[in-house]
C-alpha positions, -999 to +999 in steps of 0.1 A: +047+150-008+063+174-035+055+191-061+087+177-081+102+147-065+126+143-091+112+105-104+144+085-116+127+070-143+162+065-159+183+060-130+197+026-115+189+006-139+204-024-125+180-051-117+177-065-081+196-088-070+174-111-056+156-135-079+121-126-081+095-155-088+068-152-115+034-136-101+050-111-082+027-077-073+035-047-065+013-041-036+010-001-033+024+021-064+005+056-077+000+076-108-004+115-111-009+136-137+002+172-134-027+184-164-048+164-138-074+185-110-056+187-075-081+179-048-085+214-027-059+221+000-038+188-016-003+189-030+003+188-067+033+159-082+052+158-112+036+135-134+037+097-127+024+076-157+015+042-161+036+034-182+069+051-170+058+028-135+053-006-162+092+005-174+102+004-133+083-032-131+100-047-164+130-034-144+121-051-112+110-085-126+077-078-110+047-088-129+018-073-116+003-047-094-021-026-070-030+009-080-039+031-044-054+067-052-031+089-030-045+123-014-033+148-047-068+135-062-090+133-026-120+114-037-116+118-073-106+083-087-110+091-123-072+093-131-062+056-111-099+041-125-082+051-165-048+034-154-068+001-139-083-002-178-057+006-193-032-022-167-060-046-176-076-071-156-052-099-154-021-074-143-041-049-121-065-039-092-070-005-072-073+005-039-098+039-046-103+072-019-141+070-010-167+083+017-184+066+040-218+075+026-200+066-011-233+052-037-235+018-035-239+013-072-213+039-077-185+014-052-202-017-075-193-003-105-155+003-095-156-028-082-167-048-113-135-027-128-115-044-106-114-023-072-109-042-041-109-018-011-105+016+002-078+035+019-084+060+048-054+079+051-052+098+081-020+115+083-013+134+051-049+140+043-076+152+061-105+139+033-112+113+059-111+116+099-112+092+128-149+090+132-148+079+092-134+044+100-158+027+114-186+035+086-163+032+062-152-003+075-188-009+075-190-001+036-164-022+033-179-055+041-210-046+022-187-049-009-166-077+000-138-052+001-107-043+025-101-011+047-064+000+039-056+025+072-025+047+065-023+063+104+004+067+129+011+037+153-005+066+181-039+071+161-036+034+151-038+026+191-065+051+195-084+034+171-083-002+183-115-013+195-130-001+160-105-019+142-101-054+160-143-047+152-143-040+118-164-061+099-140-063+070-103-070+066-080-046+076-046-039+055-023-016+074-002+008+053+032+011+056+042-016+083+015+000+103+041+028+117+054+013+138+085+027+156+119+011+152+124+005+190+105-009+210+074-012+187+065-047+205+055-024+235+035+001+216+001-007+218-001-008+183+016-036+181-009-053+196-035-042+175-017-055+146-009-089+155-047-096+170-061-088+134-029-102+113-029-133+142-071-137+136-064-136+098-081-109+101-055-079+088-022-074+065+012-054+067+026-034+036+063-041+040+061-005+021+079+030+025+106+018+051+119+055+040+084+067+065+097+054+093+135+066+087+142+090+062+181+088+065+182+052+062+156+024+049+176-001+056+168+008+098+136-009+093+147-044+090+141-061+129+108-045+123+104-060+089+119-095+105+098-093+133+064-086+119+074-114+093+083-138+118+048-133+138+027-133+105+044-142+073+013-150+059-004-119+059+024-100+049+030-080+011+046-057-003+048-029-023+075-001-041+050+035-029+065+043-065+073+075-071+081+077-035+056+105-027+072+108+010+103+103+005+130+132+011+158+111-014+140+091-040+151+057-034+166+029-056+138+007-063+162-021-068+174-018-034+141-011-017+133-047-029+167-065-024+164-054+012+129-083+017+158-113+009+172-099+046+140-098+055+121-128+047+158-146+038+133-181+034+133-184-003+088-196+002+081-168+026+094-147+003+077-164-027+042-160-002+049-124+004+053-113-035+029-138-049+007-159-032-002-135-002-006-110-027-032-128-046-052-142-021-060-103-007-063-091-042-083-117-059-054-123-083-050-159-098-017-174-088 
């Protein structure tokens, strides 16, 4: 994560070439405030406000969005809960970061505000550990939430038994961090396929540059394989303002990649609208 990622609020203002259906959802983005307290050991981030993201959505033609608590603020969800309230229940949902023993009353209050899941970041944060995944999944089941997991493909494979037994839906962040070559032979692929094809898992087609920083388009073959295997379990997100990118991409160009990954318009509408509405409980 970068102290100053050079967020392109006004750069590259052309809209995507691809037609975006009404009701489309950006299923993964963050907000930042440089004045907000940073969690111990986490890196600060330049401000990236809800209003900035709203301008991006207008440019992309995307109507709704899902705020995802980043590692910068640890278990303090204050900033994102405030943005969720400002966005309103018709337009936004949120994925929080909470410990497995978070009080149910506190989590239920979040649910009333529009929180629908919790994220376990096992790559760029030390807040949660692999041992926390099973108890966190049980807590998610109590609330009717999903568990979003950001982990290396190797760790997903190590957690295979836990993830297959999870009593709640599991959402794999950023292509499940599967390798760009030989993914079908990687043991994590079997874990992802078991869950998505059983209707208990989802994959975010987001942050392709996290798989190859120099070439986001390199994820094309993997993306097409995921879409072909379980199109009804795929969702899409910007990952704005791109905290794990070494070079800030053009969001419209990233969205246009979806037309290559899912050339069928009906499938693409499912990914952008219907699947996202089902997972995040939007009215379709």
